[in-house]
N, C-alpha and C positions, 0 to 999 in steps of 0.2 A: 884146665884149673883150679883146685880147689883145697880148703882149707881147711883143718879137722886140726879143731880142741875136747883133748878128752878132761874127763871129769870124776869123781866119784870117788879112787882112790886113801887109800889112810894105812894106818895102825889098825888090824883087827886082830882078836885069843883065836886059836884051832877051834873048829867050826864054824865059826859067823859064818856069815854072809858080806858084802856088797853088791852093791848096782856100777856099774860102770856104765856113765855117754863120753858120747861121739858125736861131736856138733856139727856142719859141714856149710860151705859158707853157701855153699849152692842143697838146688835139686837134687835128692838123689834117683829121683822113681827110676833115671836110666843108667844110673850107675848100675854093669852087671856085677861085680862082687864087692863086697863091706867085710870089712876082718875085721879080726884082731890078732896081736902077737903081740908075744913080751917076750922078755929078756931080763936073766938074775946075773948075776957078777960072774960074771968070765965063762958064761955061754953064750951060742951064738943067739940070735931074737930062733923063736918058733909058733909056728898059725898054732892061733888057739883053737878060731872056734869062724866059721866064714860063713854068709848069706848071700844067696843069687835072688837078681829083683823074684827070678819066677819063684821066688819061694823057699829055696833048698835050704839046706843047712850042711857044716862037717864041724866038725871035731875030733880037735886030737883025746887021745885015746887018755891022759891020763887025766881030762878035765869030760869028759863022756859020764850022766849020772846027775853034777854039780855045774856047770855053768849052759849059758843060755843065753842065745847071743838074739835078739831081732829087732827090724827095722820097724823107724816112727816116717816114714815118707812121708807124711805129712808131715810136720817138725824136724825133717829132714838130721832127723840123733837116728845111730842104731847106739843099741846098749849090751855088755854086758853080766846077767845077771850069774853069780857066783858063789855060791854055797856048798857048807861044807870043806869048807876053808883050812885049809896045812901050810905045813911050815917051809914045806917044798913051792909052794904054790908065787912067793912073797920070785918080784920082780917089778922093771918098768913092763907097763898094759900100755903099746903103742894101737892108735884107729885105721887103720888104713882101707884104704878105696883103689879099688884101682877100674883106670880110664883109658881104651882106650890101648889098648897093653902099659901105660905110666903107671908106679903106684907112687901115693900120696899118704903123703905121713901127718899123724899129730906129731907133739912133742912128751908123749905119754904120762903117762900116772902111775904113782910107788903103789906099791900096796906091797906093805911088813904081816906077813903074819905069825904073829910070838905071845906068848903067856908069861 
């Protein structure tokens, strides 16, 4: 079992940047997949980016070239650098860990993109 705590969300103008952090309560060295999801009001939760412990990453088409996921295993932390923010990026962003086919979620951090 692992607890995940997200931080770094906020209100930002279009074109701005944020770095989201996800701190895990235990080592993530052996966690196969760490990921970020987001959920906008009235929408389903969607995968934004994922990172495997073997170094591969995957991104939703809508965020490719703007979002970057990274893992710092020494700090048990996963980051999501988000650049060139658009109003449609507004959502609650959730951290996810997939461990032995069980999914663990954080409480989410709100990102609002508005002028």
